[in-house]
N, C-alpha and C positions, 0 to 999 in steps of 0.2 A: 825579919821581913820582908814585906814585897816588896821586888821594884816596883818603885811609881811608873817609871816609862812602860816595865813592859806590860805592866796594868792600862796603862794608857793605850799602847798599842794595843791591847787585847781589846779594850772598848772600842777601841776606833774600828778594828778589823768585825767586830760583833756589831756596830751600827754599820760600817759600810756594808755586811749578808746582809743586816735587815732591810736596809734601802735599795738591794739589790732586788733581792728577795719580795722585794712589794710591791718592785715594777715590773719584774716579769708576772705579777700573779696579777698586777693590774691591769698590765697586758692583755693578759689572754682570754682575765674575762671581760673586758670591753670588747675583744676581738672577736669572743665568741657573742656576745650581745651583738655586732653589726651581722655576724652571721644570720642570726636568726630574721633580723630585722632584713636582710639580703634574702633569707627563704621565704617570707611572704611576698617580697616585692618577685620574687624572680617566681612564684606560683600566680600571680597577676598578670605578668606580662605576658608567660606561657599560653595563660587563656586565650589571649588574647591572640598572640600570634599563631597557636594550634586552629582560631577560626578562620586567621586568614589564609592559610595554608589552602583549605578546601572553598572559600568561600564560592572562588570563583570558576571552581570546577565540578561546585554538588550538582546545579542545575542541567548539567550536562548527563548524569548517573542515570535518568531513566531512559536516555535517548536508543541507547545500542538495545535494550530489550525491545524497542516498539519496535522497532529495526528489524528484528530479527524473528519478527511476528507478520511481517506486511509479505502479502504474493506474491508483488513484484521483488521482491531481495530472493524472498523463498526460490520462487521461480526461475530467478536468475543465474542462482548458484543447484539449482536443480543441474542447468545444463550451460556451464559455466561455458561451452566451446561455441555458443549462439552469442552473437554479435551482436543481433536486436537486440533480445533481449538482456545483453548487457548495456545497452547503449538508451534502453528505456529506464533499465534501475539506476543509469547514471543520473541522469532526469528529472528521476525521483528523488535521489540522495541532493540533487543543487537545488529544489524546490523545499526539501527538508532543511538544509541549510542556511539557507535564504532567513528564514525564519528561526533558526537554532542561534545564527552566528559563533558558530565551532570554526577552527582554522580549517579541518576537511572531514568528510565523512566518506568511510569507502570500505566496500567488501572484497576482503578476500578468500577464495577457492581453499578447496580443503589441502592443496598441496603450495599455499604460501604465496599463491600467484592473486593480485590485485584483478581484478575482470572490472569495476565500475566504480567509480568515486566522483564527489561533486567537483572537484575541479577538474573535470573527463578535458576539459578543451583548453587547458591551460599550459604551459609552456613547459613546466614539469611537472605538470600531470604524474597522478599513481598508477596508471591504468598498467599492466603489461611489469611493473617490478613485483618482484619477488622480497617479502618479508617473513619468510618461513624464519629466520634467524631469529629474531624477534620474541624477545619473553613473553609481549603481551599476548602473540599468536599463538606459543606454545601452550601458554599455561590457561588459555581461554579452549582451546582444545580439547586440554585435560578433566580442567575442573568449571567447563562453562560460563565466567566470567574470569577479568583480568584488568588490571591498572596498573600502568607502568609509568615511570618519569624517566624523556631520553631526551638526547640531539634527534632530530628528524634526523633521517638519515640520505632523503631527499631534499630536504627544506635548509638544513643543516641548523634548526631554531630550536629553542628546547618547547618539548611539548609534555602535555599529560593525557596518557592515554588509557582509556577505556571501550573495554572490548566484551564482546556478548558471544557464544558460538549460537551459532544458527543452524536449528536440527530439526527432522524428520522424521519422523515413525522412530523412531531410536537410532538415526545416524545423521553423523554431523556433518552438514554439507558446506560449511565455511564460517566465518567468524565476520561480523559487526564491527567496524572500530570508528569512536571516536574522537579527533585528535582535539583536545584542547591548546591554543597558543597559551606560551606562558612568558612569551616575552617582555606585556603590561605588569605583569604581577614580579619578574626579573625589579623592574624598573622601579616600581612600587617600593617592593623592598627597599631597593637601595637609599632612597630616602627620606627611611626609616632611624631615627637616631640611635633605637637598641640595638645590641649586639643579638642576632639572633639565627642561627643554623637548622635547616634539616640534613640527616642524613638520611640514608636508603643503607637494606641490611646490609652492605661491604663497609657500611660507617664513611659513604663518600659524601661529603658535602654538596645537594644537588640547589640550594637555594639557600640566600641568606644574605642579610642584609652589607655585609661587607664581601665587596667584588674579589677582593684578592683572596676570598678565603672558598670562593666558588671551585668546585673539580677537586678538592683537595680530600682526600681520606686523613680520619682523625687518629687511624692507626695506621701502621704498613701493612699493606696487602698481602694476604696469600698469593704465589703463582698462581690456584686456582682460581680465585676472584680475578684475578687479571686477565687470566683465559677467557674464562666467560664473558667478561663484559666487552673486549676486542673482540670477543666470537661475537654478541649484538647488540655491539657496536652502540653499546650504550648514549656515551659520550662524547664520540668524535675520536678527534684527535684533541679536546678539549682536559682533558685528566692531568692534573699534577701532580708533582711530588706530594708526599704526606703534610699537614699544618705542623711548622715546628712546633708542637705540644707536647708538653709533660706533664703526668701526674704530681700535685704539689704533697696532697693530702687528702686522700677519699673522707669524706665525712658519712653521708646516710647512703643508703646504695646506688639514691640518682642523683646525688650532690655530690661535689668535689673543688677543690682548688689545682687553677691547675697556670699553669705560665708558658707563656706562647710567646716565642721570636720575635719580634719585629724587626723593619728593615732596616732599623738600625742598629742589629745584634743587640738588644737590649730586649731582657724578658720580662713582660707585661703580666703581672696573674687576675686571675679570672676568681669568681666565684660562680661554679656553674652548674645547673638545674636541667635535668632532660625529662621525659616523657615519652611513651610512644604513641604513632598516630594509630589511631583509633582503625582498626579494619586497613591494617599494613604493615611490613617489617621495617617503618621506617622511625627513626628516631626525631623530637626537636629539643633544641637548645636553645637556653638563651644564656649568655654570658655578660656578667656586670664588673667592670674592675675593681678593684679591692684598694684603689689606692687611697680614695674616701677612709673607710672602714680601718685601713692599718695607721691614716693621718692620725684619725682620733683614737686609735687603740695607744698612740705613740704620746700622743698630747696627754692623753689619760696616764700612761706612765710617768710621764715626765713629773708630772703634777702629784701622784700620787709620791714618789721617790721625796720631791721636795720637800711635800707635807709631813712624811716621815723622819726628814733629817729635821726639821722645825718643831715636830715634836721631841728629837729627842733633844733639842736645845731649851724650847720651853712648853714645854710638854702642858701645863695645865692652858697658858695662854691658847694656844694650837688646838685644845681640846675643845674650850668653849668658840672658836672661831669656826672648827670646823664642824661642831655641832649647830650653831648659827647658819652655815653655809649648806648644812644638811635641809633644816627648814626653810634656808630659799627655796633651794632648790624643788624639796616635796612640796611650795607653794604651788612654783612657778610651772612643776609637770603638773598637780594637780590643776592649776587656770588652763593650763593650755589642756590637757585632756576634756574637761566641761566644755570647754571652747570645740574643737576638734565634735564633740557628741551634739553640741547642740549647731556645727556648723553642718554637720551630717543630715543632722533631724532636717534642717531646717529644709536641704538642699533635697531627700527624700519626699517631703511634704510638696516641695515645691513643683516635683516629675509626677507624685500623683493626682496635683490639678490640672498637668497640661496632658496625662495619660490615659489614654481608654484601658480601662482595669482587663477587660476582654481580648484583645484582641493585643494589647499591646503599640498600639499606632497611638498618633498624638490626637486630641480631641478636639470637639466644636470650640471649646475658649482656648486654646493654643492657634488657633486658626487668625480668630478674630485678633491676635496679641500682633501673630506674628504678619499676617498682610500687611494693615497699613505701610510697615515699614520698605515692603515690597513695592508696594504702590508709591511710596514716596520715590522710590530707585527708578524705578521706571517711567515717572517725569520728569524726575532731575537729567536722566543722561539719557530719553528719550527711546527705549526701550521695550521692544513689546513683552507683552505678559497675560498667558492665557491661564482659565478657569480649566477643569474637567470634570466634571460628575460625573460617578458613577452607582450606577443599582445591580442591585443580587437580583437575575430574574428569577419569578416565581416564587420569592424567600417564603412569602407565606405557607405556600403549599408544603413547600419542603419543611417547617415548622409542623404543622397541621400531620404532614402524612410519618416524618422520620422523629418529631419530638425537638424542644429545642435545645438538647445536645447534638444534632447534627445540625442543627442551624448556627450553634456556635462553631463548631466546629469547622463549618461551608466560611464564615468571615476569618475565622483564624486563618484557611486556608487562599482565601483572596489579599490576605493583609500580605504576608509573605512574597505573595506573587506581584502586590503593587510595590512594595517596597523594592524588589529585585530589579521592576522596571525604571526607576525613578533616579535622576543624579541628584548629588550632596546637598545645591543647594535649593532643590526642588521642595514646598511642603507637602506631608501626606497628612492625613485626619480621616478621620473615621466620626461622620457629621450627624451622624445619630439611628438607628436600626440597623438595615442594611444597606444604608447612603454613605457612599466614600466621597472623598473631595481633592485634588489637588491644584495646588497652585507652582505652575511654571515658568518660572524667570526665565527673562530673555530668548522667550519663544510664542511665538507666531501662531496663529489658531492652523493653519493647515497643518504646522509639525506639533501641532499639541492634537492634533485629530490624528496621525500617524503613532504617537503615542501610545493613545487611547487605541488605535487599530491592535499596535503589537500586544497590546497588555490584554483586549478581547480574545485575540488568538491563543494566547499563551492560556486563558482562562479555561477558554471552549476544551484545548486538547490535556487541560488537568485531572486528573483522576484524583476525587478525593474519595482516601478511604476510609468509606463510614462503615458500619457492621449494618446493610438493610438498603442502606442506599446506591439501589443499583448501577447512577452512570456520574455524568462530572455535573460543571455548574455553568450557566452562562451571563452573561452582563451587559447593561445597553449601558452609554455613553452619552454623556452632554454636554459640547464645548464653547467655548465661550472666549472672547479675546477681549479684553481691558482697552478702553478706549480712552485716548489721553486726555488727560482734561474733566475724565468725571471724577466727582465726587465720592471717592471711596471705589469700592470692589462691589458694593451690592446691583448696581445694573447687569455688571459683568454675570456675579453667581445666576442672576434675574435670565439673561440670556439663555445660559447652563443650564437650568432649571425648565426652564420651555425646550429647550431641544433632548433633555434627559422623556420629559414627557413625550415629546415625539417619536424619540426611538422607542420607547414601552409601546406607543398606541399603533406604530405600522411593524409590532409582528417581536420586539426584543430582539436581543442580539446582535446588536448595530451600532454604531457609533453616529450622529446627527451635530454638524455645527450650525452655529447660530450668531 
């Protein structure tokens, strides 16, 4: 006869094995689901972070090319020893940078020596300094243009450099360079709750939401790379030991699970997704802690093993309960999905109702919905509020001569320039046709006129790339300040429209305040 004790032991062992197997597979399944969710979340975060990397610097990309073609620049580099020409070039660069608002704009001759700079009169002027060791100089000389991130050799502040070779008759005279101060971007990134890192072509983190990760390689550097970094003084004395990171599991080509050892000596596991930054050797990576995914997977594993144990004891009862639980879960998920779809549809309809489809700017409806709140705040706190109306000069002529697609591109380009000129608290809308409007809280008429003038200058300097259209565009602006106690914004709007009318009649391409 079979031994009942042995049989019970075998059954118990089999049951335990079944419970353990079910826990393992449940954990792995829920973990995989969590990874899929993180992949989607990481992709979305990467889109936002990738845009944020170059958003503050893209507006300077055109400037070195413009400088490289200017006669004052070419003349100064053609005669690098002529101090008078160098001083004229420095004054020109100073005027250009007063509008562009970069950190520094400067000219380097073919030997690497700075001969003119927008900070020529500053204590820490670049004049006379030799930057031949900098990669942006070498790459611009070799390839015509270059970009570079590094700690300033003179200022010791982080900067993004855009360089353009200055050439004449096939001969390279020197390099025009724009340095963009990255200090503010660093500070803004450190306020970000996401954990994001941008690495250079050597894998060194130079931009991160985690200050303790900055200037640390994600992998150990070869001696050649270290020598080049030291020679170019790319990170000055900021370079730190490699990030204590270990790859736990490689998922897809650009995804992995890693463990990073913190200050307490404990490893924190992250899901990492990376992508290259277009037009550079850089990579941007988003790190999402795995603690929640793993906790959910463990909860599922424990729940599943308990369920299997109960099934072994009361198969029918548990099967019925499990079936009911699956139905409830399915109904809940279906309800949540429908709720999410309806919520998303509602948000899409709301966005469509307040957004101009051509330019992506807010529309007239949004303006009149938003302005009463701004007026109320201005009256309550006794702070100024100004209105700026903007109209494209000769817009009908553009449509008549080049067609409505050309007019559409003009409006789209103007929208981009306007958005780049405004604060987050400002309201910018397309009011109709070629007319746009800005509401500037906490801004008096004088300051609003300065905003409008900077915009007018930027627009007139901006080339609209439309086939068959030879030049750029200009705008006329009307400015008016809301007067405390007025009933609504309508009176200020009328004054701004009157000012715009005067600007048009006085020759266009100007700002008038009423």
